[in-house]
C-alpha positions in Angstrom: 0.2 -0.1 0.3 1.0 3.6 -0.7 1.3 5.6 2.0 3.7 8.7 1.6 5.3 10.4 4.2 5.6 14.1 4.1 9.1 14.2 5.4 10.3 12.0 2.7 8.0 14.5 -0.1 9.7 17.6 1.4 13.0 16.2 1.4 12.4 15.6 -2.5 10.7 19.1 -2.5 7.3 17.9 -3.2 4.2 19.2 -1.3 1.0 17.6 -1.2 -2.3 19.1 -1.6 -3.9 17.3 1.8 -2.0 16.0 4.8 -3.7 13.4 6.2 -4.1 12.8 10.0 -4.6 9.4 11.1 -5.0 10.0 14.9 -3.7 7.8 17.8 -6.8 5.1 17.1 -6.0 5.0 13.5 -2.4 4.4 14.1 -3.1 2.2 17.2 -6.2 0.5 17.5 -6.5 -2.7 15.4 -10.0 -2.2 14.8 -9.8 1.5 14.0 -6.0 0.2 11.6 -8.8 -0.9 9.1 -10.7 2.2 8.9 -7.1 3.9 8.1 -6.3 1.1 5.4 -10.0 1.6 3.5 -9.7 5.2 3.6 -6.1 5.2 2.3 -6.8 2.2 -0.8 -9.6 5.7 -1.8 -6.6 8.5 -1.7 -4.6 5.7 -4.0 -7.5 4.5 -5.9 -7.9 8.1 -6.9 -4.8 9.7 -7.1 -5.2 12.4 -4.6 -2.2 14.2 -3.5 -1.4 13.4 0.4 0.9 12.2 2.9 1.2 11.2 6.5 3.2 12.8 9.3 3.9 9.3 10.5 6.2 9.1 13.4 6.1 12.6 13.9 2.4 12.9 14.3 1.3 12.8 18.2 -1.7 13.0 20.2 -3.1 16.2 19.4 -4.3 16.7 23.0 -8.2 16.3 22.9 -8.2 13.7 25.5 -5.8 15.6 27.7 -8.1 18.7 27.6 -11.7 17.1 27.8 -10.3 15.5 31.0 -8.9 18.9 32.3 -5.1 19.2 31.6 -5.3 21.8 29.6 -1.3 22.2 29.9 -1.0 18.8 28.8 -3.2 19.5 25.8 -1.0 23.0 25.1 2.4 21.0 24.9 0.8 18.5 22.9 -0.6 21.3 20.5 2.4 23.4 20.7 4.4 20.2 19.3 2.0 19.6 16.4 1.6 23.0 15.2 5.6 23.0 15.1 5.7 20.4 13.2 3.0 20.9 10.6 4.0 24.3 10.0 7.6 23.6 9.4 5.3 21.6 6.4 3.5 24.2 5.4 0.8 22.2 6.1 -2.9 24.0 4.7 -5.0 21.4 4.6 -6.0 18.1 6.7 -8.3 15.1 6.5 -8.9 13.4 9.4 -11.0 10.3 9.9 -11.3 10.8 13.6 -14.1 13.5 14.6 -12.4 14.3 17.9 -9.2 15.2 15.7 -11.2 17.1 13.4 -12.4 19.8 16.3 -10.0 20.3 18.0 -7.8 20.7 15.0 -10.3 23.4 13.4 -11.8 24.4 16.3 -8.9 24.7 19.2 -4.9 25.1 17.7 -6.2 27.7 15.9 -6.0 29.6 19.1 -2.4 28.7 19.6 -1.4 29.7 16.2 -2.4 26.1 14.2 -4.3 27.7 11.4 -5.5 24.9 8.8 -8.3 24.1 6.5 -9.8 21.1 8.0 -12.3 18.4 6.2 -13.6 14.9 7.8 -13.3 12.0 5.8 -16.9 12.1 5.4 -17.2 15.7 4.2 -14.1 14.8 1.5 -15.6 11.4 0.5 -19.6 12.7 -0.1 -17.5 15.6 -2.5 -15.8 13.3 -4.5 -18.9 11.4 -4.7 -21.4 14.6 -6.0 -18.2 14.8 -9.0 -18.9 11.3 -9.9 -15.3 10.1 -9.1 -16.7 6.9 -6.8 -18.0 4.0 -8.8 -20.0 2.6 -6.7 -20.6 -1.1 -7.2 -24.6 -0.9 -7.0 -25.1 -5.0 -6.2 -22.6 -5.0 -3.0 -25.2 -3.7 -0.3 -28.5 -3.8 -2.3 -29.9 -6.1 0.7 -28.7 -4.9 3.7 -30.5 -2.1 5.9 -28.0 0.2 7.3 -28.2 3.1 9.9 -26.3 6.0 10.8 -24.8 6.9 14.2 -24.7 10.7 14.6 -20.5 11.5 16.4 -21.1 14.3 18.8 -17.9 16.0 17.4 -18.8 15.8 14.1 -22.4 16.4 14.4 -23.8 18.6 16.8 -20.0 19.8 17.1 -19.3 21.0 14.3 -23.1 20.5 12.0 -21.9 17.8 9.9 -24.7 15.9 9.5 -25.8 15.8 5.7 -22.2 14.6 4.5 -22.4 11.1 5.8 -25.9 10.5 4.8 -24.8 11.8 1.3 -22.4 8.9 1.4 -24.5 6.4 2.3 -27.5 7.8 0.0 -24.7 6.8 -3.0 -24.9 3.2 -1.8 -28.2 1.2 -2.7 -29.0 -0.2 -0.1 -32.1 0.7 2.3 -31.6 3.6 5.1 -33.1 3.8 8.5 -32.9 6.3 11.0 -32.8 5.9 14.4 -35.2 7.8 16.5 -32.8 10.1 17.9 -30.5 11.2 15.1 -28.9 14.7 13.4 -29.1 17.4 16.4 -30.9 15.4 18.5 -28.9 12.1 18.2 -27.6 10.2 21.8 -23.5 10.6 22.4 -22.2 6.4 21.7 -20.7 7.7 25.5 -17.4 7.9 24.7 -16.9 11.7 24.2 -15.5 13.8 26.2 -12.5 11.6 27.6 -15.6 9.7 29.2 -13.8 6.6 27.3 -10.6 6.7 29.8 -12.8 6.7 32.8 -14.9 4.1 34.6 -18.7 4.3 34.5 -20.8 6.6 36.7 -23.6 5.1 39.0 -26.7 4.4 37.1 -29.4 2.1 36.1 -27.1 1.5 32.1 -24.5 2.7 30.9 -24.9 5.1 27.7 -23.5 2.9 25.3 -25.8 0.4 25.8 -28.5 2.4 25.1 -27.7 3.6 22.1 -26.4 0.4 20.7 -30.1 -0.7 21.5 -31.6 1.9 19.8 -29.6 1.4 16.9 -30.5 -3.0 16.9 -34.0 -2.0 17.4 -34.0 -0.7 13.8 -33.7 -3.9 12.2 -30.9 -2.6 10.5 -27.6 -5.2 9.1 -24.8 -2.5 9.3 -24.5 0.4 12.1 -22.5 2.5 10.2 -20.4 5.4 12.0 -17.7 7.7 11.3 -15.4 7.7 14.7 -12.7 5.6 16.2 -14.8 6.2 19.4 -18.2 5.7 18.3 -17.2 2.5 16.3 -15.4 1.1 20.0 -18.4 1.5 21.9 -21.4 0.0 19.5 -19.2 -2.8 18.2 -19.3 -3.5 22.2 -22.8 -2.8 22.7 -23.3 -5.6 19.8 -21.3 -7.8 21.4 -22.7 -7.6 25.1 -26.4 -8.2 23.2 -24.9 -11.2 21.3 -25.7 -9.6 18.0 -22.1 -9.7 16.8 -22.9 -12.7 13.9 -25.5 -10.8 12.5 -25.4 -6.8 12.5 -22.3 -5.7 11.5 -20.0 -2.1 12.7 -18.7 0.0 9.4 -17.3 2.9 9.4 -18.1 5.0 6.4 -14.7 4.8 4.5 -15.0 0.9 4.7 -18.4 0.9 3.0 -17.2 3.1 0.5 -13.6 1.3 -0.2 -16.0 -2.1 -0.4 -18.4 -0.6 -2.5 -15.1 0.3 -5.0 -14.2 -3.3 -4.6 -10.8 -2.0 -3.3 
């Protein structure tokens, strides 16, 4: 798989149009590594000019900031900004809404000003331009529901792009009762993934997984590593992993392109 590294290109005097920000989950989480590979396959298939930072990429500091450690966040952010600016990065694509949100809305306060696009927005634009040749049969007999990530939807008003992408894939679409602006959180945002559950009758991820399963969908589509982890756990707890699959939209598009 062709994955250009920014340092290598820069050393040759080349400057890619986009930096693909992989993110911690995309780099280290075995399940979300599959999403990274799927999206990279699409970028290569369409001959998109891109590169990754590779070992120079560090955590954006989002979990630290959400957990209240502002000093650690700023240390991580300044380090990333220095590297991004050294490569004259202007456009960044992310596959994680948390990376997308903080790079877009909070790095600018520290001197890091970039044009951010989430991978669903990026692919939706390409789909509208007719650049994605979708296999019309692969999911034609499937029922798909989409879960809105908080940091993508309510946080940044990206509701239509993921749905526009799914609309390009011939299949039956069904919405959960709580969707778009009123969607229920998966339970992981705001650094909640990294702490023990608080006292209560039911964990949020299970409540959301039940809503998704109640739609009778064959596929629960997500666009966030946090959401994927929580909903996959919910599917397993409800013992539905044999019949219901959780895919990122990038994976669905890659499969629809037969990549």
